[in-house]
C-alpha positions as CSV (number, residue, x, y, z in Angstrom):
1,M,-34.7,63.1,73.7
2,R,-36.4,63.0,77.1
3,T,-39.8,62.9,75.3
4,L,-38.9,59.3,74.1
5,P,-40.3,56.8,76.6
6,L,-37.0,54.8,76.5
7,F,-35.1,57.8,78.0
8,G,-37.7,59.1,80.3
9,D,-36.0,57.8,83.5
10,L,-32.5,59.2,82.7
11,S,-31.1,62.2,84.6
12,P,-30.5,65.5,82.8
13,Q,-26.7,64.7,82.9
14,Q,-27.2,61.3,81.4
15,V,-29.4,62.7,78.6
16,E,-26.8,65.3,77.9
17,L,-24.1,62.7,77.7
18,L,-26.2,60.5,75.4
19,A,-27.1,63.4,73.2
20,A,-23.4,64.3,72.8
21,H,-22.7,60.8,71.4
22,S,-25.8,60.5,69.2
23,H,-27.2,62.1,66.1
24,L,-30.5,62.4,64.3
25,R,-30.9,60.9,60.8
26,K,-33.6,61.9,58.4
27,C,-34.8,59.0,56.2
28,D,-37.0,59.2,53.2
29,R,-39.8,56.8,52.5
30,G,-38.6,53.6,50.7
31,T,-35.0,53.9,51.8
32,Y,-33.3,51.1,53.8
33,L,-32.1,51.9,57.3
34,F,-30.0,48.7,57.2
35,L,-29.9,45.3,55.5
36,H,-29.7,41.8,56.8
37,G,-26.1,40.8,57.2
38,E,-24.7,44.4,57.3
39,T,-22.4,45.3,60.2
40,V,-24.2,46.7,63.3
41,R,-22.9,50.2,63.7
42,S,-25.5,52.0,65.9
43,F,-28.4,51.6,68.2
44,K,-31.5,53.2,66.7
45,V,-34.7,54.6,68.1
46,L,-37.5,55.8,65.9
47,C,-38.5,59.4,66.7
48,R,-41.0,59.9,63.9
49,G,-42.4,57.9,61.0
50,T,-42.9,54.2,60.4
51,I,-40.4,51.3,59.8
52,Q,-40.9,47.8,58.5
53,L,-38.6,45.1,59.9
54,F,-38.4,42.1,57.6
55,R,-36.4,39.2,56.3
56,E,-36.2,37.9,52.8
57,T,-36.6,34.2,51.9
58,P,-34.3,32.5,49.5
59,D,-37.0,32.7,46.8
60,G,-37.2,36.5,47.2
61,R,-40.4,36.9,49.3
62,E,-40.4,39.2,52.2
63,S,-41.6,38.2,55.7
64,T,-42.5,41.2,57.9
65,I,-41.3,40.8,61.5
66,D,-42.7,44.0,62.9
67,I,-44.0,47.4,62.0
68,L,-42.4,50.1,64.2
69,I,-43.8,53.5,65.1
70,A,-42.5,56.6,66.9
71,G,-40.9,55.7,70.3
72,D,-40.0,52.2,69.3
73,C,-36.5,50.8,69.5
74,V,-35.4,49.4,66.2
75,N,-32.6,47.0,67.4
76,A,-32.6,46.8,71.2
77,E,-31.5,43.2,71.1
78,E,-28.3,44.2,69.3
79,V,-27.3,46.3,72.3
80,L,-27.6,43.5,74.7
81,E,-26.4,40.7,72.4
82,P,-22.8,41.0,71.1
83,R,-23.7,40.3,67.4
84,E,-21.7,41.9,64.7
85,T,-24.3,41.8,61.9
86,H,-28.0,42.6,61.6
87,L,-30.4,39.6,61.6
88,S,-33.1,41.5,59.7
89,S,-33.6,44.4,57.3
90,A,-35.3,47.8,58.1
91,R,-37.1,49.9,55.5
92,I,-38.7,53.3,55.9
93,V,-42.5,53.1,55.3
94,D,-43.1,56.8,56.0
95,D,-40.6,59.6,56.1
96,A,-38.7,59.1,59.4
97,L,-36.5,60.7,61.9
98,V,-34.2,58.2,63.6
99,L,-31.9,58.7,66.7
100,E,-28.6,56.8,66.3
101,V,-26.1,56.0,69.0
102,P,-22.8,54.3,68.2
103,I,-23.3,50.6,69.3
104,K,-19.7,50.1,70.5
105,W,-19.8,53.2,72.7
106,L,-23.2,52.3,74.1
107,R,-22.2,48.7,74.9
108,E,-19.1,50.0,76.7
109,N,-21.0,52.6,78.7
110,L,-24.3,50.9,79.3
111,E,-23.5,50.6,83.1
112,D,-23.4,54.4,83.3
113,F,-27.1,54.4,82.2
114,H,-28.3,52.0,84.9
115,R,-32.0,52.7,84.1
116,L,-31.6,52.2,80.4
117,A,-30.9,48.4,80.4
118,P,-34.1,47.5,82.3
119,R,-36.1,49.6,79.8
120,L,-34.5,47.7,76.9
121,L,-35.2,44.4,78.6
122,Q,-38.8,45.4,79.2
123,G,-39.3,46.2,75.5
124,L,-37.8,42.9,74.5
125,A,-40.0,41.1,77.0
126,E,-43.1,42.8,75.6
127,R,-42.1,41.8,72.0
128,L,-41.6,38.2,73.2
129,N,-45.0,38.1,74.8
130,E,-46.5,39.5,71.6
131,A,-44.8,36.8,69.6
132,R,-46.1,34.1,71.9
133,L,-49.6,35.5,71.6
134,E,-49.3,35.7,67.8
135,A,-48.2,32.0,67.7
136,E,-51.3,31.1,69.8
137,H,-53.6,33.1,67.4
138,Q,-52.0,31.4,64.4
139,S,-53.1,28.0,65.8
140,T,-56.4,28.9,67.3
141,M,-58.0,31.7,65.2
142,S,-59.3,31.8,61.6
143,A,-57.8,34.3,59.2
144,T,-60.9,36.6,59.7
145,Q,-60.4,36.6,63.5
146,M,-56.7,37.4,63.2
147,V,-57.4,40.4,60.9
148,A,-60.2,41.6,63.2
149,C,-57.8,41.4,66.2
150,Y,-55.2,43.3,64.3
151,L,-57.6,46.1,63.3
152,Q,-58.6,46.4,66.9
153,G,-55.0,46.8,67.9
154,L,-54.5,49.5,65.2
155,C,-57.5,51.4,66.5
156,V,-56.2,51.5,70.0
157,L,-52.5,52.0,69.1
158,Y,-53.2,55.1,67.1
159,D,-56.1,56.3,69.3
160,F,-58.4,56.2,66.2
161,D,-62.2,56.7,66.4
162,P,-63.7,53.2,66.2
163,K,-66.6,54.7,64.1
164,G,-64.2,55.3,61.2
165,F,-60.5,55.6,60.4
166,E,-58.0,55.1,57.5
167,L,-55.6,52.3,57.6
168,P,-52.2,53.7,58.5
169,Y,-50.3,51.2,56.4
170,S,-50.8,49.6,53.0
171,K,-52.8,46.4,52.7
172,T,-49.8,44.7,51.3
173,L,-47.7,45.6,54.4
174,I,-50.5,44.5,56.8
175,A,-50.9,41.2,54.9
176,S,-47.2,40.6,55.2
177,R,-47.3,41.4,58.9
178,L,-50.0,38.9,59.4
179,R,-48.2,36.3,57.3
180,M,-51.0,36.1,54.8
181,E,-51.0,36.3,51.0
182,L,-52.5,39.6,49.8
183,A,-55.4,37.8,48.1
184,T,-56.3,36.0,51.3
185,F,-56.2,39.2,53.2
186,S,-58.4,41.0,50.7
187,R,-61.0,38.2,50.8
188,T,-60.9,38.3,54.6
189,L,-61.7,42.0,54.7
190,H,-65.1,41.3,52.9
191,K,-66.0,38.7,55.6
192,L,-65.5,41.2,58.5
193,K,-68.9,42.8,58.0
194,D,-70.7,39.9,59.8
195,A,-68.3,40.3,62.7
196,G,-69.0,44.0,63.2
197,I,-66.3,45.6,61.0
198,L,-67.0,47.4,57.7
199,V,-64.0,47.9,55.4
200,V,-64.4,50.1,52.3
201,G,-61.2,50.8,50.5
202,N,-58.8,51.8,53.2
203,R,-61.5,53.0,55.6
204,V,-62.4,50.9,58.6
205,S,-65.5,51.3,60.7
206,F,-66.4,49.3,63.8
207,T,-70.2,48.9,63.5
208,S,-70.5,46.9,66.6
209,L,-67.6,46.7,69.1
210,N,-69.5,44.2,71.2
211,K,-69.9,41.9,68.2
212,V,-66.2,42.2,67.3
213,S,-65.2,41.5,70.9
214,H,-67.2,38.3,71.0
215,F,-65.9,37.2,67.6
216,V,-62.3,37.7,68.4
217,C,-61.7,37.8,72.2
218,D,-63.8,34.9,73.2
219,T,-61.1,32.6,71.6
220,C,-58.1,34.5,73.1
221,S,-56.4,33.2,76.3
222,I,-55.5,36.7,77.5
223,A,-58.8,38.6,76.8
224,G,-59.2,39.4,80.5
225,D,-55.7,41.0,80.6
226,C,-55.7,42.6,77.2
227,P,-55.4,46.4,77.2
228,T,-56.8,46.6,73.7
229,H,-59.9,44.6,74.7
230,D,-60.3,46.8,77.8
231,T,-60.0,50.0,75.9
232,L,-62.5,49.0,73.2
233,S,-64.9,47.6,75.9
234,Q,-64.9,51.0,77.6
235,A,-65.5,52.7,74.3
236,E,-68.5,50.5,73.7
237,C,-69.9,51.2,77.2
238,F,-69.5,54.9,76.5
239,R,-71.2,54.6,73.2
240,D,-74.1,52.7,74.8
241,A,-74.4,55.3,77.5
242,S,-74.5,58.1,74.8
243,R,-77.4,56.4,73.1
244,K,-79.6,56.5,76.3
């Protein structure tokens, strides 16, 4: 449990107490962790695997809210907000291991874990900032720029080699996450070649990190403060130095 970033600041006694009131749940790919409208019964942290958070529109279409990976909180807002039902659904994308803590017990004893609440708030603040940035990109970037930005983020998030990596999710899921139709997303992938990204099947190769950076980051308001931009810029500098 202490290997999870969320619980890194807890004392050994607090970890022991939390562990005594929690359990690990193994979930197979394709199963639902919970559904929109179901009663909130536990706080969940993803220990292994991938989870899709989504909502379903009245006409049956899915709108992906987020894609979670190991270490992410699944429903932190439901600890701090006294809601009784889930506002979204969660589906297992890859076989997962989920830590579950009874929500009623955690709400009643949150003061005993004084370093946990700030961690939860920090995570929610980060998601809010990401949502604001996505809203900006939706209004200022083309579909090709948004896809290129997302692929940059995946490369850094998973510590992939920019010279070539496999998409960690299906194209259908990525398109849903970017709020695009699959056909639009597929057409966009073919346009990335001129921006310094080559996509063949599910394999992505950054042929020019510098070209991608100018194509995407020159239109982004936080390029100077973006850790993804900084990481890939350093990778490009290292690549240039290796050529000399």
